All heavy atoms as a GROMACS GRO file, in nm:
protein
  641
    1MET      N    1   4.550   4.841  -0.157
    1MET     CA    2   4.452   4.893  -0.066
    1MET      C    3   4.525   4.949   0.056
    1MET      O    4   4.623   4.891   0.101
    1MET     CB    5   4.356   4.780  -0.027
    1MET     CG    6   4.227   4.828   0.024
    1MET     SD    7   4.084   4.714   0.032
    1MET     CE    8   4.144   4.552   0.033
    2LYS      N    9   4.477   5.058   0.110
    2LYS     CA   10   4.538   5.121   0.226
    2LYS      C   11   4.498   5.048   0.354
    2LYS      O   12   4.394   4.983   0.360
    2LYS     CB   13   4.493   5.267   0.237
    2LYS     CG   14   4.533   5.350   0.118
    2LYS     CD   15   4.474   5.488   0.128
    2LYS     CE   16   4.500   5.564   0.000
    2LYS     NZ   17   4.423   5.685  -0.008
    3ASN      N   18   4.582   5.059   0.457
    3ASN     CA   19   4.553   4.993   0.584
    3ASN      C   20   4.416   5.030   0.639
    3ASN      O   21   4.346   4.945   0.692
    3ASN     CB   22   4.661   5.027   0.688
    3ASN     CG   23   4.784   4.941   0.671
    3ASN    OD1   24   4.779   4.833   0.614
    3ASN    ND2   25   4.895   4.989   0.721
    4ILE      N   26   4.378   5.156   0.625
    4ILE     CA   27   4.248   5.199   0.677
    4ILE      C   28   4.134   5.127   0.604
    4ILE      O   29   4.032   5.095   0.664
    4ILE     CB   30   4.232   5.353   0.672
    4ILE    CG1   31   4.112   5.394   0.755
    4ILE    CG2   32   4.220   5.404   0.532
    4ILE    CD1   33   4.121   5.531   0.813
    5GLU      N   34   4.152   5.102   0.474
    5GLU     CA   35   4.050   5.029   0.398
    5GLU      C   36   4.042   4.883   0.445
    5GLU      O   37   3.934   4.827   0.452
    5GLU     CB   38   4.078   5.037   0.249
    5GLU     CG   39   4.052   5.174   0.192
    5GLU     CD   40   4.088   5.185   0.046
    5GLU    OE1   41   4.193   5.130   0.007
    5GLU    OE2   42   4.012   5.248  -0.027
    6TYR      N   43   4.157   4.823   0.474
    6TYR     CA   44   4.155   4.687   0.526
    6TYR      C   45   4.082   4.682   0.660
    6TYR      O   46   4.002   4.592   0.685
    6TYR     CB   47   4.297   4.632   0.544
    6TYR     CG   48   4.360   4.580   0.417
    6TYR    CD1   49   4.465   4.648   0.357
    6TYR    CD2   50   4.316   4.463   0.358
    6TYR    CE1   51   4.524   4.600   0.241
    6TYR    CE2   52   4.374   4.414   0.243
    6TYR     CZ   53   4.478   4.484   0.184
    6TYR     OH   54   4.536   4.435   0.070
    7GLN      N   55   4.108   4.779   0.745
    7GLN     CA   56   4.042   4.782   0.875
    7GLN      C   57   3.891   4.800   0.858
    7GLN      O   58   3.813   4.733   0.924
    7GLN     CB   59   4.099   4.893   0.963
    7GLN     CG   60   4.044   4.891   1.104
    7GLN     CD   61   4.073   4.760   1.177
    7GLN    OE1   62   4.187   4.717   1.184
    7GLN    NE2   63   3.970   4.698   1.230
    8ARG      N   64   3.851   4.890   0.769
    8ARG     CA   65   3.708   4.912   0.743
    8ARG      C   66   3.646   4.784   0.685
    8ARG      O   67   3.536   4.745   0.725
    8ARG     CB   68   3.690   5.030   0.647
    8ARG     CG   69   3.547   5.059   0.610
    8ARG     CD   70   3.470   5.121   0.723
    8ARG     NE   71   3.335   5.155   0.677
    8ARG     CZ   72   3.224   5.132   0.746
    8ARG    NH1   73   3.231   5.080   0.866
    8ARG    NH2   74   3.107   5.162   0.697
    9LEU      N   75   3.716   4.720   0.592
    9LEU     CA   76   3.667   4.596   0.534
    9LEU      C   77   3.650   4.489   0.641
    9LEU      O   78   3.549   4.418   0.644
    9LEU     CB   79   3.765   4.548   0.426
    9LEU     CG   80   3.714   4.446   0.326
    9LEU    CD1   81   3.605   4.504   0.239
    9LEU    CD2   82   3.829   4.400   0.237
   10LEU      N   83   3.746   4.480   0.732
   10LEU     CA   84   3.738   4.384   0.842
   10LEU      C   85   3.617   4.414   0.931
   10LEU      O   86   3.541   4.323   0.966
   10LEU     CB   87   3.866   4.387   0.924
   10LEU     CG   88   3.874   4.292   1.044
   10LEU    CD1   89   3.860   4.147   1.000
   10LEU    CD2   90   4.005   4.312   1.118
   11ASP      N   91   3.598   4.541   0.966
   11ASP     CA   92   3.484   4.579   1.050
   11ASP      C   93   3.351   4.544   0.981
   11ASP      O   94   3.260   4.490   1.045
   11ASP     CB   95   3.487   4.729   1.081
   11ASP     CG   96   3.605   4.768   1.170
   11ASP    OD1   97   3.664   4.680   1.236
   11ASP    OD2   98   3.638   4.889   1.171
   12LEU      N   99   3.342   4.575   0.853
   12LEU     CA  100   3.220   4.546   0.779
   12LEU      C  101   3.197   4.396   0.766
   12LEU      O  102   3.084   4.348   0.780
   12LEU     CB  103   3.225   4.611   0.640
   12LEU     CG  104   3.217   4.763   0.639
   12LEU    CD1  105   3.250   4.817   0.501
   12LEU    CD2  106   3.079   4.811   0.684
   13LYS      N  107   3.304   4.319   0.741
   13LYS     CA  108   3.291   4.174   0.729
   13LYS      C  109   3.241   4.113   0.859
   13LYS      O  110   3.156   4.024   0.858
   13LYS     CB  111   3.423   4.110   0.687
   13LYS     CG  112   3.411   3.960   0.664
   13LYS     CD  113   3.540   3.899   0.618
   13LYS     CE  114   3.532   3.751   0.594
   13LYS     NZ  115   3.456   3.671   0.688
   14GLU      N  116   3.291   4.163   0.971
   14GLU     CA  117   3.244   4.112   1.100
   14GLU      C  118   3.096   4.141   1.120
   14GLU      O  119   3.021   4.055   1.168
   14GLU     CB  120   3.327   4.173   1.214
   14GLU     CG  121   3.466   4.116   1.221
   14GLU     CD  122   3.554   4.183   1.326
   14GLU    OE1  123   3.510   4.281   1.390
   14GLU    OE2  124   3.667   4.136   1.344
   15LYS      N  125   3.051   4.260   1.081
   15LYS     CA  126   2.909   4.293   1.091
   15LYS      C  127   2.825   4.200   1.003
   15LYS      O  128   2.720   4.152   1.044
   15LYS     CB  129   2.883   4.438   1.049
   15LYS     CG  130   2.919   4.539   1.152
   15LYS     CD  131   2.879   4.678   1.100
   15LYS     CE  132   2.897   4.784   1.204
   15LYS     NZ  133   2.851   4.915   1.155
   16ILE      N  134   2.874   4.177   0.881
   16ILE     CA  135   2.802   4.090   0.787
   16ILE      C  136   2.797   3.948   0.843
   16ILE      O  137   2.691   3.885   0.844
   16ILE     CB  138   2.867   4.094   0.648
   16ILE    CG1  139   2.850   4.233   0.585
   16ILE    CG2  140   2.807   3.987   0.557
   16ILE    CD1  141   2.938   4.257   0.463
   17ASP      N  142   2.911   3.898   0.890
   17ASP     CA  143   2.917   3.762   0.945
   17ASP      C  144   2.824   3.746   1.066
   17ASP      O  145   2.767   3.638   1.086
   17ASP     CB  146   3.059   3.726   0.986
   17ASP     CG  147   3.151   3.703   0.867
   17ASP    OD1  148   3.101   3.688   0.754
   17ASP    OD2  149   3.274   3.701   0.888
   18ASN      N  150   2.810   3.851   1.146
   18ASN     CA  151   2.726   3.846   1.266
   18ASN      C  152   2.581   3.886   1.239
   18ASN      O  153   2.503   3.902   1.333
   18ASN     CB  154   2.785   3.936   1.375
   18ASN     CG  155   2.916   3.884   1.426
   18ASN    OD1  156   2.940   3.764   1.430
   18ASN    ND2  157   3.004   3.974   1.466
   19LYS      N  158   2.549   3.904   1.111
   19LYS     CA  159   2.412   3.942   1.070
   19LYS      C  160   2.369   4.075   1.133
   19LYS      O  161   2.253   4.095   1.167
   19LYS     CB  162   2.312   3.832   1.105
   19LYS     CG  163   2.350   3.694   1.060
   19LYS     CD  164   2.284   3.660   0.929
   19LYS     CE  165   2.303   3.515   0.894
   19LYS     NZ  166   2.414   3.487   0.810
   20GLU      N  167   2.465   4.166   1.150
   20GLU     CA  168   2.439   4.297   1.209
   20GLU      C  169   2.456   4.410   1.107
   20GLU      O  170   2.443   4.527   1.141
   20GLU     CB  171   2.533   4.322   1.326
   20GLU     CG  172   2.518   4.223   1.439
   20GLU     CD  173   2.627   4.234   1.544
   20GLU    OE1  174   2.726   4.307   1.521
   20GLU    OE2  175   2.614   4.169   1.648
   21ALA      N  176   2.486   4.376   0.983
   21ALA     CA  177   2.514   4.477   0.881
   21ALA      C  178   2.387   4.542   0.830
   21ALA      O  179   2.288   4.474   0.801
   21ALA     CB  180   2.590   4.414   0.764
   22SER      N  181   2.391   4.673   0.820
   22SER     CA  182   2.280   4.749   0.761
   22SER      C  183   2.296   4.744   0.608
   22SER      O  184   2.404   4.707   0.557
   22SER     CB  185   2.285   4.894   0.808
   22SER     OG  186   2.399   4.959   0.754
   23PRO      N  187   2.193   4.784   0.536
   23PRO     CA  188   2.208   4.792   0.390
   23PRO      C  189   2.325   4.884   0.349
   23PRO      O  190   2.396   4.855   0.254
   23PRO     CB  191   2.074   4.848   0.343
   23PRO     CG  192   1.977   4.799   0.447
   23PRO     CD  193   2.053   4.807   0.577
   24LYS      N  194   2.346   4.992   0.423
   24LYS     CA  195   2.458   5.082   0.395
   24LYS      C  196   2.592   5.011   0.418
   24LYS      O  197   2.686   5.028   0.339
   24LYS     CB  198   2.452   5.208   0.480
   24LYS     CG  199   2.562   5.307   0.446
   24LYS     CD  200   2.561   5.427   0.536
   24LYS     CE  201   2.669   5.527   0.505
   24LYS     NZ  202   2.798   5.481   0.463
   25ASP      N  203   2.600   4.929   0.523
   25ASP     CA  204   2.723   4.853   0.548
   25ASP      C  205   2.754   4.760   0.431
   25ASP      O  206   2.868   4.750   0.387
   25ASP     CB  207   2.712   4.771   0.677
   25ASP     CG  208   2.708   4.855   0.803
   25ASP    OD1  209   2.761   4.968   0.802
   25ASP    OD2  210   2.649   4.808   0.902
   26LEU      N  211   2.652   4.692   0.382
   26LEU     CA  212   2.670   4.601   0.268
   26LEU      C  213   2.716   4.678   0.145
   26LEU      O  214   2.807   4.635   0.073
   26LEU     CB  215   2.541   4.526   0.237
   26LEU     CG  216   2.498   4.422   0.338
   26LEU    CD1  217   2.358   4.372   0.306
   26LEU    CD2  218   2.596   4.306   0.342
   27LYS      N  219   2.653   4.794   0.122
   27LYS     CA  220   2.690   4.876   0.007
   27LYS      C  221   2.835   4.925   0.021
   27LYS      O  222   2.911   4.923  -0.075
   27LYS     CB  223   2.594   4.994  -0.007
   27LYS     CG  224   2.618   5.075  -0.131
   27LYS     CD  225   2.515   5.184  -0.149
   27LYS     CE  226   2.545   5.265  -0.274
   27LYS     NZ  227   2.455   5.376  -0.292
   28ASP      N  228   2.873   4.969   0.140
   28ASP     CA  229   3.010   5.014   0.164
   28ASP      C  230   3.111   4.902   0.138
   28ASP      O  231   3.216   4.922   0.078
   28ASP     CB  232   3.027   5.066   0.307
   28ASP     CG  233   2.958   5.199   0.331
   28ASP    OD1  234   2.910   5.262   0.235
   28ASP    OD2  235   2.950   5.239   0.449
   29TYR      N  236   3.079   4.781   0.186
   29TYR     CA  237   3.166   4.665   0.166
   29TYR      C  238   3.185   4.639   0.017
   29TYR      O  239   3.298   4.625  -0.031
   29TYR     CB  240   3.106   4.543   0.236
   29TYR     CG  241   3.193   4.421   0.231
   29TYR    CD1  242   3.285   4.396   0.331
   29TYR    CD2  243   3.184   4.329   0.127
   29TYR    CE1  244   3.366   4.283   0.328
   29TYR    CE2  245   3.263   4.216   0.123
   29TYR     CZ  246   3.355   4.194   0.224
   29TYR     OH  247   3.435   4.083   0.221
   30MET      N  248   3.076   4.635  -0.054
   30MET     CA  249   3.083   4.606  -0.198
   30MET      C  250   3.155   4.719  -0.273
   30MET      O  251   3.230   4.692  -0.367
   30MET     CB  252   2.943   4.585  -0.254
   30MET     CG  253   2.872   4.462  -0.198
   30MET     SD  254   2.955   4.307  -0.233
   30MET     CE  255   2.905   4.282  -0.403
   31LEU      N  256   3.137   4.844  -0.229
   31LEU     CA  257   3.204   4.955  -0.294
   31LEU      C  258   3.356   4.947  -0.274
   31LEU      O  259   3.432   4.968  -0.368
   31LEU     CB  260   3.151   5.089  -0.241
   31LEU     CG  261   3.209   5.214  -0.305
   31LEU    CD1  262   3.180   5.217  -0.455
   31LEU    CD2  263   3.152   5.338  -0.238
   32ILE      N  264   3.399   4.914  -0.154
   32ILE     CA  265   3.542   4.898  -0.129
   32ILE      C  266   3.598   4.786  -0.217
   32ILE      O  267   3.704   4.801  -0.279
   32ILE     CB  268   3.570   4.867   0.020
   32ILE    CG1  269   3.540   4.989   0.107
   32ILE    CG2  270   3.715   4.822   0.040
   32ILE    CD1  271   3.540   4.961   0.256
   33MET      N  272   3.525   4.676  -0.225
   33MET     CA  273   3.570   4.565  -0.308
   33MET      C  274   3.579   4.606  -0.456
   33MET      O  275   3.675   4.573  -0.524
   33MET     CB  276   3.477   4.445  -0.292
   33MET     CG  277   3.476   4.384  -0.153
   33MET     SD  278   3.634   4.310  -0.108
   33MET     CE  279   3.630   4.164  -0.209
   34TYR      N  280   3.480   4.681  -0.502
   34TYR     CA  281   3.479   4.726  -0.642
   34TYR      C  282   3.591   4.827  -0.669
   34TYR      O  283   3.665   4.814  -0.766
   34TYR     CB  284   3.343   4.786  -0.676
   34TYR     CG  285   3.341   4.856  -0.809
   34TYR    CD1  286   3.365   4.787  -0.927
   34TYR    CD2  287   3.320   4.994  -0.817
   34TYR    CE1  288   3.365   4.852  -1.049
   34TYR    CE2  289   3.320   5.059  -0.939
   34TYR     CZ  290   3.343   4.988  -1.054
   34TYR     OH  291   3.344   5.052  -1.175
   35GLU      N  292   3.603   4.928  -0.583
   35GLU     CA  293   3.702   5.033  -0.605
   35GLU      C  294   3.845   4.980  -0.604
   35GLU      O  295   3.933   5.040  -0.664
   35GLU     CB  296   3.688   5.143  -0.500
   35GLU     CG  297   3.566   5.229  -0.520
   35GLU     CD  298   3.549   5.335  -0.412
   35GLU    OE1  299   3.604   5.319  -0.301
   35GLU    OE2  300   3.479   5.433  -0.441
   36ASN      N  301   3.866   4.869  -0.539
   36ASN     CA  302   4.000   4.811  -0.532
   36ASN      C  303   4.019   4.695  -0.631
   36ASN      O  304   4.118   4.623  -0.624
   36ASN     CB  305   4.030   4.767  -0.389
   36ASN     CG  306   4.054   4.887  -0.301
   36ASN    OD1  307   4.162   4.945  -0.304
   36ASN    ND2  308   3.954   4.927  -0.225
   37GLY      N  309   3.923   4.677  -0.720
   37GLY     CA  310   3.938   4.580  -0.828
   37GLY      C  311   3.916   4.435  -0.789
   37GLY      O  312   3.958   4.345  -0.861
   38HIS      N  313   3.848   4.412  -0.678
   38HIS     CA  314   3.828   4.275  -0.631
   38HIS      C  315   3.695   4.215  -0.678
   38HIS      O  316   3.676   4.094  -0.668
   38HIS     CB  317   3.840   4.268  -0.480
   38HIS     CG  318   3.973   4.317  -0.432
   38HIS    ND1  319   4.092   4.259  -0.468
   38HIS    CD2  320   4.005   4.421  -0.353
   38HIS    CE1  321   4.192   4.325  -0.414
   38HIS    NE2  322   4.142   4.424  -0.343
   39ILE      N  323   3.605   4.300  -0.725
   39ILE     CA  324   3.485   4.254  -0.795
   39ILE      C  325   3.473   4.340  -0.921
   39ILE      O  326   3.526   4.451  -0.926
   39ILE     CB  327   3.355   4.261  -0.710
   39ILE    CG1  328   3.322   4.404  -0.667
   39ILE    CG2  329   3.363   4.168  -0.591
   39ILE    CD1  330   3.186   4.418  -0.600
   40THR      N  331   3.404   4.288  -1.020
   40THR     CA  332   3.393   4.360  -1.147
   40THR      C  333   3.286   4.468  -1.140
   40THR      O  334   3.202   4.470  -1.049
   40THR     CB  335   3.356   4.263  -1.260
   40THR    OG1  336   3.224   4.211  -1.236
   40THR    CG2  337   3.456   4.148  -1.273
   41GLU      N  338   3.289   4.555  -1.240
   41GLU     CA  339   3.187   4.659  -1.250
   41GLU      C  340   3.049   4.595  -1.264
   41GLU      O  341   2.952   4.640  -1.203
   41GLU     CB  342   3.216   4.750  -1.369
   41GLU     CG  343   3.116   4.862  -1.384
   41GLU     CD  344   3.149   4.957  -1.498
   41GLU    OE1  345   3.251   4.937  -1.568
   41GLU    OE2  346   3.072   5.050  -1.518
   42LYS      N  347   3.041   4.489  -1.343
   42LYS     CA  348   2.913   4.420  -1.362
   42LYS      C  349   2.862   4.363  -1.230
   42LYS      O  350   2.744   4.376  -1.197
   42LYS     CB  351   2.924   4.308  -1.465
   42LYS     CG  352   2.791   4.236  -1.488
   42LYS     CD  353   2.806   4.120  -1.582
   42LYS     CE  354   2.678   4.045  -1.611
   42LYS     NZ  355   2.581   4.031  -1.506
   43GLN      N  356   2.950   4.302  -1.152
   43GLN     CA  357   2.909   4.248  -1.023
   43GLN      C  358   2.860   4.360  -0.931
   43GLN      O  359   2.758   4.344  -0.863
   43GLN     CB  360   3.025   4.174  -0.957
   43GLN     CG  361   3.058   4.043  -1.024
   43GLN     CD  362   3.188   3.983  -0.973
   43GLN    OE1  363   3.288   4.052  -0.956
   43GLN    NE2  364   3.185   3.853  -0.947
   44TYR      N  365   2.930   4.472  -0.930
   44TYR     CA  366   2.889   4.584  -0.845
   44TYR      C  367   2.754   4.639  -0.891
   44TYR      O  368   2.666   4.663  -0.809
   44TYR     CB  369   2.996   4.694  -0.846
   44TYR     CG  370   2.960   4.808  -0.755
   44TYR    CD1  371   2.961   4.792  -0.617
   44TYR    CD2  372   2.923   4.931  -0.806
   44TYR    CE1  373   2.926   4.896  -0.532
   44TYR    CE2  374   2.888   5.036  -0.722
   44TYR     CZ  375   2.890   5.017  -0.585
   44TYR     OH  376   2.853   5.120  -0.502
   45LYS      N  377   2.738   4.657  -1.021
   45LYS     CA  378   2.611   4.709  -1.073
   45LYS      C  379   2.497   4.611  -1.047
   45LYS      O  380   2.385   4.653  -1.015
   45LYS     CB  381   2.622   4.740  -1.222
   45LYS     CG  382   2.701   4.866  -1.249
   45LYS     CD  383   2.708   4.897  -1.397
   45LYS     CE  384   2.782   5.027  -1.420
   45LYS     NZ  385   2.790   5.062  -1.562
   46ASP      N  386   2.523   4.482  -1.060
   46ASP     CA  387   2.421   4.382  -1.029
   46ASP      C  388   2.382   4.391  -0.881
   46ASP      O  389   2.264   4.381  -0.847
   46ASP     CB  390   2.470   4.240  -1.060
   46ASP     CG  391   2.468   4.208  -1.208
   46ASP    OD1  392   2.414   4.288  -1.287
   46ASP    OD2  393   2.522   4.102  -1.245
   47PHE      N  394   2.479   4.410  -0.794
   47PHE     CA  395   2.450   4.425  -0.651
   47PHE      C  396   2.362   4.547  -0.628
   47PHE      O  397   2.261   4.539  -0.558
   47PHE     CB  398   2.580   4.437  -0.571
   47PHE     CG  399   2.558   4.480  -0.430
   47PHE    CD1  400   2.509   4.390  -0.336
   47PHE    CD2  401   2.582   4.610  -0.391
   47PHE    CE1  402   2.485   4.431  -0.205
   47PHE    CE2  403   2.559   4.652  -0.261
   47PHE     CZ  404   2.510   4.562  -0.168
   48ILE      N  405   2.400   4.660  -0.687
   48ILE     CA  406   2.325   4.784  -0.669
   48ILE      C  407   2.181   4.769  -0.720
   48ILE      O  408   2.088   4.821  -0.660
   48ILE     CB  409   2.396   4.902  -0.740
   48ILE    CG1  410   2.531   4.930  -0.676
   48ILE    CG2  411   2.310   5.028  -0.741
   48ILE    CD1  412   2.527   4.969  -0.530
   49SER      N  413   2.165   4.695  -0.828
   49SER     CA  414   2.030   4.678  -0.886
   49SER      C  415   1.958   4.554  -0.830
   49SER      O  416   1.856   4.513  -0.883
   49SER     CB  417   2.037   4.672  -1.038
   49SER     OG  418   2.109   4.558  -1.079
   50ASN      N  419   2.013   4.497  -0.722
   50ASN     CA  420   1.952   4.382  -0.653
   50ASN      C  421   1.941   4.257  -0.739
   50ASN      O  422   1.849   4.178  -0.722
   50ASN     CB  423   1.815   4.419  -0.596
   50ASN     CG  424   1.826   4.513  -0.480
   50ASN    OD1  425   1.915   4.501  -0.396
   50ASN    ND2  426   1.736   4.611  -0.473
   51LYS      N  427   2.035   4.235  -0.829
   51LYS     CA  428   2.038   4.112  -0.909
   51LYS      C  429   2.138   4.017  -0.845
   51LYS      O  430   2.254   4.051  -0.827
   51LYS     CB  431   2.080   4.142  -1.053
   51LYS     CG  432   1.982   4.226  -1.130
   51LYS     CD  433   2.032   4.248  -1.270
   51LYS     CE  434   1.938   4.339  -1.347
   51LYS     NZ  435   1.996   4.377  -1.476
   52ASN      N  436   2.095   3.897  -0.813
   52ASN     CA  437   2.183   3.795  -0.753
   52ASN      C  438   2.256   3.847  -0.628
   52ASN      O  439   2.370   3.811  -0.603
   52ASN     CB  440   2.286   3.744  -0.854
   52ASN     CG  441   2.223   3.684  -0.976
   52ASN    OD1  442   2.124   3.613  -0.966
   52ASN    ND2  443   2.280   3.712  -1.092
   53THR      N  444   2.189   3.930  -0.552
   53THR     CA  445   2.252   3.996  -0.438
   53THR      C  446   2.312   3.898  -0.339
   53THR      O  447   2.428   3.915  -0.299
   53THR     CB  448   2.149   4.087  -0.366
   53THR    OG1  449   2.095   4.179  -0.462
   53THR    CG2  450   2.212   4.166  -0.255
   54ASP      N  451   2.240   3.796  -0.298
   54ASP     CA  452   2.292   3.702  -0.200
   54ASP      C  453   2.417   3.631  -0.250
   54ASP      O  454   2.516   3.618  -0.177
   54ASP     CB  455   2.187   3.598  -0.162
   54ASP     CG  456   2.073   3.658  -0.081
   54ASP    OD1  457   2.093   3.763  -0.017
   54ASP    OD2  458   1.964   3.597  -0.079
   55ASP      N  459   2.415   3.586  -0.375
   55ASP     CA  460   2.532   3.518  -0.432
   55ASP      C  461   2.650   3.613  -0.444
   55ASP      O  462   2.764   3.574  -0.416
   55ASP     CB  463   2.500   3.460  -0.570
   55ASP     CG  464   2.403   3.342  -0.562
   55ASP    OD1  465   2.393   3.280  -0.454
   55ASP    OD2  466   2.338   3.314  -0.664
   56LEU      N  467   2.625   3.736  -0.485
   56LEU     CA  468   2.733   3.834  -0.498
   56LEU      C  469   2.795   3.866  -0.363
   56LEU      O  470   2.917   3.876  -0.350
   56LEU     CB  471   2.682   3.962  -0.564
   56LEU     CG  472   2.650   3.952  -0.713
   56LEU    CD1  473   2.578   4.077  -0.761
   56LEU    CD2  474   2.778   3.933  -0.792
   57ILE      N  475   2.712   3.883  -0.261
   57ILE     CA  476   2.763   3.913  -0.127
   57ILE      C  477   2.846   3.796  -0.075
   57ILE      O  478   2.955   3.815  -0.021
   57ILE     CB  479   2.649   3.949  -0.030
   57ILE    CG1  480   2.588   4.084  -0.071
   57ILE    CG2  481   2.699   3.953   0.114
   57ILE    CD1  482   2.461   4.118   0.003
   58LYS      N  483   2.797   3.674  -0.094
   58LYS     CA  484   2.873   3.556  -0.049
   58LYS      C  485   3.009   3.548  -0.118
   58LYS      O  486   3.110   3.521  -0.054
   58LYS     CB  487   2.792   3.429  -0.076
   58LYS     CG  488   2.676   3.410   0.018
   58LYS     CD  489   2.595   3.287  -0.019
   58LYS     CE  490   2.469   3.278   0.064
   58LYS     NZ  491   2.384   3.167   0.022
   59ALA      N  492   3.011   3.574  -0.248
   59ALA     CA  493   3.138   3.570  -0.322
   59ALA      C  494   3.232   3.680  -0.274
   59ALA      O  495   3.351   3.657  -0.252
   59ALA     CB  496   3.112   3.583  -0.472
   60ALA      N  497   3.177   3.800  -0.255
   60ALA     CA  498   3.260   3.913  -0.210
   60ALA      C  499   3.313   3.889  -0.069
   60ALA      O  500   3.427   3.926  -0.039
   60ALA     CB  501   3.179   4.043  -0.216
   61ILE      N  502   3.233   3.828   0.016
   61ILE     CA  503   3.279   3.799   0.152
   61ILE      C  504   3.393   3.697   0.149
   61ILE      O  505   3.491   3.709   0.223
   61ILE     CB  506   3.162   3.750   0.240
   61ILE    CG1  507   3.068   3.867   0.269
   61ILE    CG2  508   3.212   3.688   0.370
   61ILE    CD1  509   2.940   3.827   0.336
   62THR      N  510   3.382   3.598   0.063
   62THR     CA  511   3.489   3.499   0.049
   62THR      C  512   3.617   3.566   0.000
   62THR      O  513   3.725   3.544   0.058
   62THR     CB  514   3.446   3.388  -0.047
   62THR    OG1  515   3.328   3.325   0.005
   62THR    CG2  516   3.556   3.284  -0.064
   63ILE      N  517   3.606   3.646  -0.103
   63ILE     CA  518   3.722   3.717  -0.156
   63ILE      C  519   3.780   3.810  -0.049
   63ILE      O  520   3.902   3.814  -0.028
   63ILE     CB  521   3.685   3.798  -0.283
   63ILE    CG1  522   3.645   3.702  -0.396
   63ILE    CG2  523   3.800   3.888  -0.326
   63ILE    CD1  524   3.575   3.769  -0.512
   64GLY      N  525   3.692   3.883   0.018
   64GLY     CA  526   3.737   3.973   0.124
   64GLY      C  527   3.806   3.899   0.236
   64GLY      O  528   3.906   3.946   0.292
   65GLY      N  529   3.757   3.782   0.270
   65GLY     CA  530   3.820   3.701   0.375
   65GLY      C  531   3.962   3.662   0.339
   65GLY      O  532   4.052   3.668   0.424
   66VAL      N  533   3.983   3.626   0.215
   66VAL     CA  534   4.117   3.591   0.169
   66VAL      C  535   4.209   3.714   0.174
   66VAL      O  536   4.323   3.707   0.220
   66VAL     CB  537   4.113   3.531   0.026
   66VAL    CG1  538   4.252   3.515  -0.032
   66VAL    CG2  539   4.037   3.400   0.026
   67LEU      N  540   4.158   3.827   0.127
   67LEU     CA  541   4.237   3.951   0.131
   67LEU      C  542   4.273   3.989   0.274
   67LEU      O  543   4.387   4.027   0.302
   67LEU     CB  544   4.158   4.066   0.067
   67LEU     CG  545   4.134   4.057  -0.082
   67LEU    CD1  546   4.033   4.163  -0.126
   67LEU    CD2  547   4.264   4.074  -0.157
   68LEU      N  548   4.177   3.978   0.363
   68LEU     CA  549   4.201   4.014   0.503
   68LEU      C  550   4.300   3.918   0.568
   68LEU      O  551   4.386   3.961   0.646
   68LEU     CB  552   4.069   4.018   0.579
   68LEU     CG  553   3.979   4.135   0.543
   68LEU    CD1  554   3.839   4.114   0.600
   68LEU    CD2  555   4.037   4.267   0.590
   69ALA      N  556   4.291   3.791   0.536
   69ALA     CA  557   4.385   3.693   0.592
   69ALA      C  558   4.528   3.727   0.545
   69ALA      O  559   4.622   3.726   0.625
   69ALA     CB  560   4.348   3.551   0.550
   70ALA      N  561   4.543   3.758   0.418
   70ALA     CA  562   4.675   3.795   0.366
   70ALA      C  563   4.727   3.922   0.432
   70ALA      O  564   4.845   3.932   0.468
   70ALA     CB  565   4.669   3.813   0.214
   71TRP      N  566   4.639   4.019   0.452
   71TRP     CA  567   4.676   4.145   0.517
   71TRP      C  568   4.721   4.120   0.661
   71TRP      O  569   4.823   4.173   0.705
   71TRP     CB  570   4.560   4.242   0.512
   71TRP     CG  571   4.581   4.370   0.586
   71TRP    CD1  572   4.670   4.470   0.556
   71TRP    CD2  573   4.511   4.413   0.703
   71TRP    NE1  574   4.659   4.572   0.647
   71TRP    CE2  575   4.561   4.540   0.738
   71TRP    CE3  576   4.410   4.358   0.780
   71TRP    CZ2  577   4.514   4.612   0.848
   71TRP    CZ3  578   4.364   4.430   0.889
   71TRP    CH2  579   4.416   4.555   0.922
   72LEU      N  580   4.646   4.037   0.734
   72LEU     CA  581   4.681   4.010   0.873
   72LEU      C  582   4.814   3.935   0.884
   72LEU      O  583   4.895   3.962   0.973
   72LEU     CB  584   4.568   3.932   0.941
   72LEU     CG  585   4.440   4.011   0.965
   72LEU    CD1  586   4.329   3.919   1.012
   72LEU    CD2  587   4.463   4.124   1.064
   73ILE      N  588   4.837   3.842   0.792
   73ILE     CA  589   4.965   3.769   0.791
   73ILE      C  590   5.079   3.867   0.764
   73ILE      O  591   5.184   3.862   0.830
   73ILE     CB  592   4.962   3.654   0.688
   73ILE    CG1  593   4.868   3.544   0.738
   73ILE    CG2  594   5.103   3.601   0.662
   73ILE    CD1  595   4.836   3.440   0.633
   74GLN      N  596   5.059   3.958   0.670
   74GLN     CA  597   5.159   4.058   0.640
   74GLN      C  598   5.188   4.144   0.763
   74GLN      O  599   5.303   4.175   0.791
   74GLN     CB  600   5.113   4.147   0.525
   74GLN     CG  601   5.206   4.260   0.493
   74GLN     CD  602   5.149   4.357   0.392
   74GLN    OE1  603   5.042   4.336   0.335
   74GLN    NE2  604   5.219   4.466   0.367
   75LYS      N  605   5.084   4.181   0.837
   75LYS     CA  606   5.101   4.263   0.958
   75LYS      C  607   5.185   4.190   1.062
   75LYS      O  608   5.260   4.253   1.136
   75LYS     CB  609   4.965   4.302   1.017
   75LYS     CG  610   4.887   4.400   0.935
   75LYS     CD  611   4.968   4.522   0.915
   75LYS     CE  612   4.898   4.647   0.957
   75LYS     NZ  613   4.983   4.764   0.935
   76LEU      N  614   5.171   4.059   1.069
   76LEU     CA  615   5.248   3.981   1.167
   76LEU      C  616   5.397   3.988   1.139
   76LEU      O  617   5.478   3.979   1.232
   76LEU     CB  618   5.203   3.835   1.166
   76LEU     CG  619   5.066   3.805   1.226
   76LEU    CD1  620   5.029   3.659   1.202
   76LEU    CD2  621   5.066   3.835   1.376
   77PHE      N  622   5.434   4.003   1.013
   77PHE     CA  623   5.575   4.003   0.976
   77PHE      C  624   5.636   4.142   0.966
   77PHE      O  625   5.752   4.157   0.931
   77PHE     CB  626   5.595   3.927   0.844
   77PHE     CG  627   5.572   3.780   0.860
   77PHE    CD1  628   5.454   3.722   0.814
   77PHE    CD2  629   5.666   3.698   0.921
   77PHE    CE1  630   5.431   3.587   0.828
   77PHE    CE2  631   5.644   3.563   0.936
   77PHE     CZ  632   5.525   3.506   0.891
   78GLU      N  633   5.560   4.244   0.999
   78GLU     CA  634   5.613   4.380   0.997
   78GLU      C  635   5.687   4.412   1.124
   78GLU      O  636   5.666   4.363   1.228
   78GLU     CB  637   5.501   4.482   0.977
   78GLU     CG  638   5.449   4.482   0.837
   78GLU     CD  639   5.342   4.589   0.814
   78GLU    OE1  640   5.296   4.654   0.909
   78GLU    OE2  641   5.304   4.606   0.698
   0.00000   0.00000   0.00000
């Protein structure tokens, strides 16, 4: 994933965590996760079709949090 995508993911995660995310923000977050192979096509399609949306978002946020933590640690050592 490119640095700009990590930054966008971080911005979107903060909005989601603060309950300020719009439906478009949620869709963008899930799309970034899908395009980078962090959620499956089925999970992304289920999200788009509103199946298990809350559970999918929670799982994606957890995965995204781990990715962002690793990215930030990497930035500290650059």
